[in-house]
C-alpha positions as CSV (number, residue, x, y, z in Angstrom):
1,M,86.1,202.8,176.5
2,N,89.2,200.6,177.2
3,I,90.5,198.7,174.3
4,E,93.1,196.0,174.6
5,I,94.8,194.4,171.4
6,Y,96.8,191.3,171.9
7,I,99.2,190.5,168.9
8,N,100.9,186.9,168.7
9,T,104.3,188.1,168.1
10,K,107.6,188.5,170.2
11,K,109.0,191.5,168.6
12,P,107.1,193.8,166.2
13,T,108.9,195.1,163.1
14,M,109.9,198.8,163.3
15,N,107.6,200.0,160.5
16,M,104.6,198.2,161.7
17,K,105.1,199.3,165.2
18,A,105.4,203.0,164.1
19,A,102.1,202.6,162.2
20,I,100.4,201.3,165.3
21,D,101.8,203.8,167.5
22,E,100.6,206.4,165.2
23,Y,96.9,205.2,165.2
24,T,97.3,204.6,169.0
25,K,98.2,208.3,169.3
26,R,95.0,209.2,167.2
27,L,92.8,206.9,169.1
28,S,93.8,208.4,172.5
29,A,91.3,211.2,171.9
30,Y,88.5,208.7,171.8
31,C,89.4,205.7,174.1
32,R,92.2,204.2,176.2
33,I,94.0,201.6,174.2
34,R,96.8,199.3,174.9
35,I,98.9,197.1,172.6
36,Y,100.5,193.8,173.9
37,Y,103.0,192.1,171.8
38,L,103.3,188.5,173.2
39,P,102.9,184.9,172.1
40,M,100.8,182.7,174.4
41,T,100.5,179.0,174.8
42,E,97.0,177.8,174.4
43,R,96.5,177.2,178.0
44,K,97.7,180.9,178.8
45,L,95.5,182.1,176.1
46,N,92.3,180.3,177.6
47,E,93.2,181.7,181.0
48,T,93.6,185.4,179.6
49,I,90.3,185.0,177.7
50,H,88.4,183.5,180.9
51,T,89.9,186.5,183.0
52,L,88.8,189.2,180.3
53,L,85.4,187.8,179.9
54,G,84.9,187.3,183.6
55,Q,85.1,191.1,184.1
56,E,81.9,192.9,184.1
57,H,81.1,195.0,181.0
58,S,83.7,193.4,178.6
59,A,83.7,191.8,175.3
60,C,86.4,189.7,173.5
61,F,86.9,189.1,169.7
62,R,89.3,187.0,167.8
63,I,90.5,188.5,164.4
64,T,90.3,185.8,161.7
65,K,89.8,186.0,157.8
66,E,87.4,183.1,158.1
67,A,84.6,185.2,159.7
68,S,82.2,187.4,157.9
69,N,83.4,190.9,157.0
70,L,82.0,194.0,158.5
71,S,82.0,197.3,156.6
72,S,83.4,200.4,158.5
73,E,80.0,201.6,159.1
74,E,78.8,198.2,160.5
75,L,81.9,198.1,162.7
76,S,81.2,201.5,164.0
77,D,77.6,200.8,164.7
78,N,78.7,197.7,166.6
79,L,81.3,199.7,168.6
80,N,78.7,202.4,169.4
81,T,76.1,199.8,170.3
82,M,78.6,198.2,172.8
83,G,79.2,201.5,174.4
84,I,75.5,202.3,174.8
85,Q,74.9,198.7,176.3
86,G,77.7,199.6,178.8
87,I,80.6,197.5,177.6
88,S,83.6,199.4,178.6
89,H,86.2,197.0,178.0
90,I,86.9,195.3,174.6
91,C,89.7,192.9,173.9
92,Y,91.0,191.9,170.3
93,L,93.1,188.9,169.8
94,I,95.3,188.7,166.5
95,G,97.1,185.6,165.5
96,Y,96.1,183.3,168.2
97,P,94.4,179.8,167.6
98,A,90.7,179.4,168.3
99,A,90.3,179.2,172.0
100,D,88.0,177.1,173.9
101,S,86.4,180.0,175.2
102,P,83.2,181.7,173.6
103,V,85.1,184.5,171.8
104,E,83.4,186.1,168.7
105,A,85.3,185.8,165.5
106,L,85.7,189.0,163.5
107,S,87.1,189.6,160.0
108,L,88.8,192.8,158.8
109,S,89.5,191.3,155.3
110,Q,89.5,188.0,153.2
111,I,93.2,188.8,152.4
112,T,95.8,186.8,154.3
113,M,97.7,189.4,156.3
114,S,100.8,188.9,158.8
115,D,99.6,189.4,162.5
116,M,101.4,192.8,162.6
117,L,99.6,194.2,159.5
118,T,96.3,192.9,160.8
119,G,97.2,194.9,164.0
120,V,97.7,198.0,161.9
121,V,94.5,197.4,159.9
122,L,92.6,196.9,163.2
123,C,94.0,200.1,164.6
124,E,93.1,202.1,161.5
125,Q,89.5,200.7,161.4
126,L,88.9,201.6,165.2
127,Y,90.2,205.1,164.4
128,R,87.8,205.2,161.4
129,C,84.8,203.9,163.7
130,Y,85.4,206.6,166.1
131,R,85.5,209.3,163.4
132,I,82.2,207.9,162.0
133,I,80.6,207.6,165.5
134,H,81.4,211.3,166.1
135,N,80.4,212.6,162.6
136,Q,83.8,213.7,161.9
137,P,85.4,213.6,158.4
138,Y,87.7,210.7,157.4
139,H,89.8,210.7,154.1
140,K,88.4,208.3,151.6
């Protein structure tokens, strides 16, 4: 599985980047993950989304607090189902405005978080998902 996370920021804070790097290292046992820190105009965002969705076997999600929350188990079931269905490339967009493209909204929490903190939480949730999928323990 290839996962790309786009975070709407020019330069990440040192502590948040360190946390994301730690989860990226842990996730490398389960998937190939890339993190992009870049602001995009609405036009560039729409072009990027159309390119991503134009690829075969891909899915794209926009992280927002307005969507319905999924539990870790539900999120891991969705991730596992996408893998079974042949989706091998997943893109997550954090902090970008709603685009004209058909991107599904996903919520990690009803709490308002910075884009960088949302990136950390997303990486942690993805790691938790893979631990659940592989029936491996995860601390509570």
